[in-house]
N, C-alpha and C positions, 0 to 999 in steps of 0.2 A: 504494500498499500503506499503510495507517494503522500507524504503529508506536508511536504514542503520543497522547496525546488533545492533539488540534490541531496534530500534524506527522505529515506525509503523505512518503512516500519515493516519487520517481518515477524510473523508469529512461528517460532522455533521450538520443539521440545528437546529438551537437555536431561540428563542421568542428574539426581540428587546427590548422589554419592555413597557413601556407606549406609545401609538400612541395618538396624536391628529390629527383627520381629520377634516378639512373644507371644507364643498362642496355647491355648490349653491341649489337652489329651486328644487332638481332632488330626491322627496323622495324613488326612485328605487334604490338610492347609498346607503341609508341606509342600508338594508338587506344584500345588496352586503359586503359591508366593515365589517359589524358586523360579517359576515360567513367567511369571509378572516382572520379578526382577532382572531376569537374564533379558527378557525383550526391550526392558528399558533401560540396560546397561549400566545397572546399579551392582554395587557390591553388596554382599548380604550375608548377615550373620541370624543364625536360628536359634529359638530356644523352645521345645517344646515340653509338655507336661511329662513327667517322670512316668507315669503310667504306660505311656506309649513309645518310651526311649528304644527299645530294640526294633520297633517297627520303624520309626523315623530315621535309625541309623542306617537299614536296610535301604530304604528311599532316599537317603542323602548320599549313600553311595553310589546309586544308580544315577542321581543328578549329576554328581562328579563325573562317572564315566561319560556321560552324555556330552559333558563340555570339554573333553580332553581334546576333541578335533576343533574346538573353536575359539577358546580361551583358556587361561590359567584356569584349573579346578578348582584352585585356594580362592579363587572369587567368592565361592560360598562357602561358609563354616557352621557346623553346627556345634553349639554350645551344650554342655553337660551338665552342669552344676546352678543351683541359685549363687552361691558363692561368684561363680565367674560373672552372672548376670550382675550382680551388685557392685563388681569392679568395674564392667562396662558402663555401668549409667553415669560412672563420673569421667569416662573418656572422651569429652567431648572435642577435643582435638582429633578423634579419629571415626569419630560417628555423627553421621549429618541428620538422621532422624529416625525415631525410636516409633515403632508401632505396635501397641498392644492390641491382641486378638482375642476376644474370649468374653467372658462374663464381664458384668459392670464393675464386679469387685475387683477383677485382675485388670481394669481399666484404671479405675481410682488408684490402688497401689502402685501402679505404674507410672502415673502421672505424678503422685505424690513423690516417690522415690526420683524421677526424673526431674522435679522442678527446676531445681539450679541449673540442671543443664539445658534445660530450654529456654528459660530466660535469660541466661548468659548469652544462648547461640544467637537468637534473636536481636541482640544489642550489637552485632559485630558487623561493622561498615566500614571496611578498610579499602578504599577505591583507589585504584591502580591505572595510570595511563603510560603506554608504552609508545615512545617516537621511534619510528623504524626507520631502517637506513635509507628506503625510499619513499620519503615523505616530501610535501611542500613546506617549505621553510616557513614562509609567510603565515601559511594558514596554521602550520603547527604551534607557533609563538602566540597565533591569537585564540587557540584553542586551549594551550595549556593556562593563558592568563584567565580565562573566562571559567575555566574549571575549576581554579583554585580561589580566584578574588571576588566573583560574582556573587556568591551567596558561600563564604566558605564554612557556615554552620550547617548548611545542608548534607541530608545523608548521603549524596551522591557528590558530593566536594571530592576532588581529588587529595589523597594524603600522600601517595608514592608517584614520584616522576620516574621512570626508568627512561634513560637514554640509549640509544644502539652507540657503540662505540666510534663508530666511522664520524660521527657528528663531533668528536673531541678535535680532530683536525680541520675538520670543514668549517668551523665558525659558527653554528647553530647552537651549539653547546654552550660557549660562552656568552650567546645573544639571548638565549633563554634563563641563565642564571642573572644576566644584569636586567632582565625584565621583572623577573620576580622580586629582585631587590628593589627595584624602583617601585614596586607596588606594596613594598613594605613586607613582604613576604620573609618569614625567619626560617632560612635551609638545614636540615640536618642530614649530614653526608653518609652514604653508606660505604662500608669496608672495602669496596673494591676500588671507590671512586678515591677514596682517601689515600691510597697507595699510590694512585697516578697524579697527585698534586703536591706540589713543592712544599706548601706549607698547608695543613688542616687541621682543623680541631678532633678532638676524641670522635670517631667515627661510632654510631649507634648501630646496635647489635640487634636490634628488635624492631623489625617493620610492623608488627601487630599495633599500630596505634591510630588512633582514630581524634585528629587534633580539632578538628570543628572550629579552627580561627586560622591567622594567617601565617600557617606553617605547614611545611611537606617535608617529606624525604626525597633524596634524589641519587640514583644509582645508576652505575654504568653495566650494561649489559652487553655480550656478546654477539647476541645471535636473538632471533624470534623464538626461538624452543626455550634459549635460558630467561627470556622474559616470562613466557607460559611456565617453567618450572618455578620462578620467583612465585608469581601469582598463586602456583597451586600450594606453595609452602607457606606465606605470607597473607595470603587473600583471604577473603570471607565471602564470595561467591555472591556479593552483592551489585557491584556495577565495576566492570572492567572495559579500557578503550583500547584502541591501536589507531594511531594516526600514521596513514601510509597511503600511497597512491599505486602500490601493488595489489590487484584485485586478489592473487594468488595466496599474497601474506595475509590480507583480511580474510580471507575463508578458512586459511588455517587456524588464525588465532581465534577467530569465532567460533570454531568445530573443539577447539581445545581447551578454551577456559570456561 
């Protein structure tokens, strides 16, 4: 859908990430949930009722065998004990969504146990912008300033700026830094960029920060793949952007993050 000149809006389905599905002693739920997870490209952790453990184990082994030709069988895991579930409910850095399936009491118990997990996860808004090697310099400079300075308290305001290393020698990097400084943006230098500068403040070691003000992180990356890996490591899945004139790079970025 074309919503403005040069701006197209697309509806696209993307995987959520890693799912933890907890269900009661209904073995038929395992293949149903596994099939939906595989079809949607999500990783999956399953915990069924102890009364159906042996049946669930057999079904789980069949699912893993079916996956061998298409993806790592370890993309789906079966959890054995309640103690393991209790540990998993606190691992919000590894699990993206918890789904309890069963009685109202089961749902209530999981909601209470995972309350901190869910409330913390909903608040993460670490927005990353990547300036690709094949970008329009003037356009990139306008986008960066707008993304950081127009409304810095907004949930989709830029918090981390990743710049392709080629711009260090092409002049765009220095112009962007000057633009940010002229707009009173406080800059936090990443470790890679810190090593490349003759004089640098102490580099930050945690990009998982939502400033909500005129501050942002700046880091250098070697490639689009490095930028994607950075986002997978530090991002929150809220909003991420690539600035490029290369349609192939644009598609790769959008399909990877």
